[in-house]
C-alpha positions as CSV (number, residue, x, y, z in Angstrom):
1,M,3.3,-79.7,220.9
2,R,2.4,-76.3,219.3
3,I,-0.8,-75.3,217.6
4,K,-0.8,-74.6,213.9
5,A,-1.7,-71.2,212.5
6,N,-5.3,-70.5,211.4
7,I,-6.9,-73.5,212.9
8,N,-10.7,-73.9,213.1
9,V,-11.1,-73.3,216.8
10,I,-14.6,-75.0,216.9
11,N,-13.3,-78.2,215.3
12,F,-10.3,-78.2,217.5
13,L,-12.4,-78.0,220.7
14,R,-14.7,-80.7,219.3
15,Q,-11.7,-83.0,218.9
16,V,-10.5,-82.1,222.5
17,Q,-13.8,-83.5,223.8
18,K,-13.0,-86.8,222.2
19,C,-9.8,-87.2,224.2
20,R,-10.0,-89.6,227.1
21,G,-7.6,-87.7,229.4
22,E,-7.0,-84.1,230.2
23,V,-5.7,-81.7,227.5
24,L,-3.9,-78.7,228.8
25,F,-3.1,-75.4,227.1
26,E,0.1,-74.1,228.6
27,T,1.5,-70.5,228.2
28,S,5.2,-69.7,228.1
29,E,4.8,-68.3,231.6
30,G,3.6,-71.8,232.8
31,D,-0.1,-71.0,233.2
32,R,-2.3,-73.9,232.3
33,I,-5.9,-74.3,231.4
34,A,-7.8,-77.5,231.0
35,L,-9.4,-77.4,227.6
36,K,-12.3,-79.8,228.5
37,S,-13.7,-77.1,230.8
38,T,-16.3,-74.7,229.2
39,L,-14.8,-71.7,231.0
40,S,-11.3,-72.7,229.8
41,Q,-12.7,-73.1,226.2
42,Y,-14.0,-69.5,226.4
43,I,-10.6,-68.3,227.5
44,F,-8.9,-70.3,224.7
45,C,-11.2,-68.7,222.1
46,T,-10.1,-65.3,223.3
47,I,-6.4,-66.3,223.0
48,A,-7.0,-67.9,219.6
49,R,-7.8,-64.4,218.3
50,Q,-4.2,-63.5,218.9
51,P,-2.2,-65.8,216.6
52,D,1.2,-64.9,218.0
53,L,0.1,-65.7,221.5
54,L,-1.6,-68.9,220.4
55,Q,1.4,-70.2,218.6
56,S,3.7,-69.4,221.5
57,C,1.8,-71.8,223.8
58,T,1.9,-75.6,224.0
59,I,-0.6,-78.4,224.3
60,R,0.0,-81.1,226.8
61,F,-1.8,-84.5,227.1
62,A,-2.4,-86.5,230.2
63,Q,-2.7,-89.6,227.9
64,K,-0.2,-89.9,225.0
65,N,-2.7,-91.7,222.8
66,D,-5.0,-88.6,222.8
67,K,-2.5,-86.9,220.4
68,I,-4.2,-88.7,217.5
69,F,-7.4,-86.7,217.9
70,L,-5.5,-83.4,217.5
71,K,-2.8,-84.3,215.1
72,D,-4.2,-82.2,212.3
73,F,-4.1,-79.1,214.5
74,L,-0.6,-79.5,215.9
75,Y,3.0,-79.4,214.9
76,S,4.8,-82.6,216.0
77,D,8.1,-80.7,216.4
78,P,7.8,-77.5,218.6
79,N,10.5,-75.8,216.4
80,S,8.7,-76.7,213.2
81,S,6.8,-74.1,211.1
82,K,4.9,-76.4,208.8
């Protein structure tokens, strides 16, 4: 799933903490960071300042049910622009 443009990063990361399983931020090169980690959140905040880079990455969930917590921040279709 891809991240929408102009998200509130703080609210996004608060919702990540509600997830039961791991939430991974994955770059197009295959690099992954675990968004529940404080260090990874710092890196994510740096990436979030670059909208093109942010939107080229994907979010992966260890537990499918955790998608509900981040639904307002993500596109359900990776090719969607809404």
